[in-house]
Phi, psi and omega in degrees: 000132181295121177294327181294325180290324181290329186302327179304333187255012185304327182293334189236344193282163171289172178290148172271161182309316186288350179263353190292319182296316181294321177298320180294317177299317179298323181296314183293338180266358179284124184299314183292325178296322179293327175296318179298313181297324179297329179295333179279330180216073184297338182282345180269132174298152180305318182299319180291316180299312181292325175300318179295320179296320178296319178299317180293333182280349180303129179089354178278113185250333188228164172302326176296316176304315183299317181297317184289323183283316189253316187278319183303312177301320180295318182290320178297327177293318179297320178301313182295316190275328191236010173225169171258032179114147179233118185251143178241112182254099190249138180249017185243167180276134175274065183247204183277000176291149173247151187235153168250104182277122176246117188230165166292160193244113181253320186219134185300321185260318194275339181307311181277328182296314176297319181299317178306310182299316183291325178294317176300313180298326184278356177093013177293145182291340178206173181264213181238145162273146185231153173268132178228132185296139181290348175296339181267347185268063192277345177232148180303324183293327178295314181299317181296316184297317183289326179291329173291334185261027173068038175254141169250156191268130172258119184277131183247167173065035184259165172290168181302315182294317180292325178298316178299315181294319182292321179295317178298317179295315181296319180296315177298324177294318181299316178296317178300316181296318181287314189272325182260314181278348182058048177253151166277158179235144165240134175215144180285153183288352181205162173285116182083167181276150174280106192291341177256011179062018175270080192287119180224134178283128180279130176309322185300324178296318179292320177298320178298314180299328181280346181298327186268004180148190185294127177304327185296332181286348178276344178053060186290132177239119173294132184231130179255130175248124180239124173254136172291317177231135178260109184297339179270007186301320182292325179289325174294316178299317178301317178296323176303315183289322181296322179284330176294314185281335180217094184304341180271359182301136175224138179292148175272169174299324177297319177303319179297318179294320177298317177299318179298313182296315179296319178298321183286311193261357178280160181285131183246351186063219179278140180236131180229131171252131182221122180269151168262177176285155181302144181297339177301340181285344182222355186297332180294341176296339185260002188300329182274357180291145171302147183302330179293337180261338191303310184289327177296313180293320176300315178297320180294318181292322177294321176301319180299318180293317179295319178293327175296331184279352181307138165265118185261135183247165180308324182297330179293315181291321179297317180300318179296318179293320177300319178295319183275350180069032180217186177234040183300333184249025188292350176291344183262005179206161180252176176297322179295320176302315182296318179294322179296316181294318180299318179294319179298312184299318180299318180296319180291317178298326181293339180283347182274123188242034178294143180299315181253053184303119181259087188303318181295316180297314182296320177297314180301320182295316181292317179301320180296323178300321183277333182278328187301323174302325178292314180302314182288324180295314179297321178296318181294322183277350184294000000 
């Protein structure tokens, strides 16, 4: 691979194999990183702790090696400890093709991390490179760690002109990663999570992907992520009320970190990842559309595929019936399911500590989050 071609992307790209050792050394010498590590094993002196990490790093040559050695055990631990299992229902070939997975967005950290583990288990030759917003890279050690973990940087908070230039650079990098580096890509269907779980692909994301070349060479695959329980549901509901009561409300960096922590270590119940067939199998049907309509129709068709892929759980049907004040979907749940969800809902609402807490509004917001996948799934299957 031409180093001169790679140089264009130095500002945003993950580390290359020859940069991994220096990045690891820098990580171990970072004071804040050492404070974090001390929290995991406070009884071990720093020299012993770092010595063990260096020993574990032996033989790690590439970001993929790093993921398999360090990240895979961590992610499998999270699956065992904080879910009731993570299933990968895949409709694609595990061949030499590379894919750009475009999915609904449930968790800032785990959406791609769970996918990485499942791709390796399914026999894919590599994992995914991911875009991560620079608003989350608030410490140098976080930036180093995510770059070692195959992340490229998405720049946020720019002027209109800077945003256009940054989008063009990122798009060229994604095309470069898929066609030259032979990497898979994961990207969310929209900037930020759909806080009401009404998952819709933003035209802007598809337009960005098209800036760097032909969409077909990215081999886009719609991917559906389903959580039985979203550990951040109460934080999303709380934010809805904060924005309702103060339209100028904005989350702080600490709020972002709290969301990350809750998302990783909160209970998720059953988790299912389900792929649709690549859009290349049908994208030519849209070829005659005017350019002004093309991305809108492409986004709608991708939404339909993502909505078809939802795994629906009893809590989703219960939430819809609660919102509608009936039991139209009671064939999909039992009295015990209903009692369990009610207990869960009460527990999540109790975590919200707003001074002017609007219980009815917050409850409706959480119920809507769980009901929307059913509504969208039924519409997609109709």
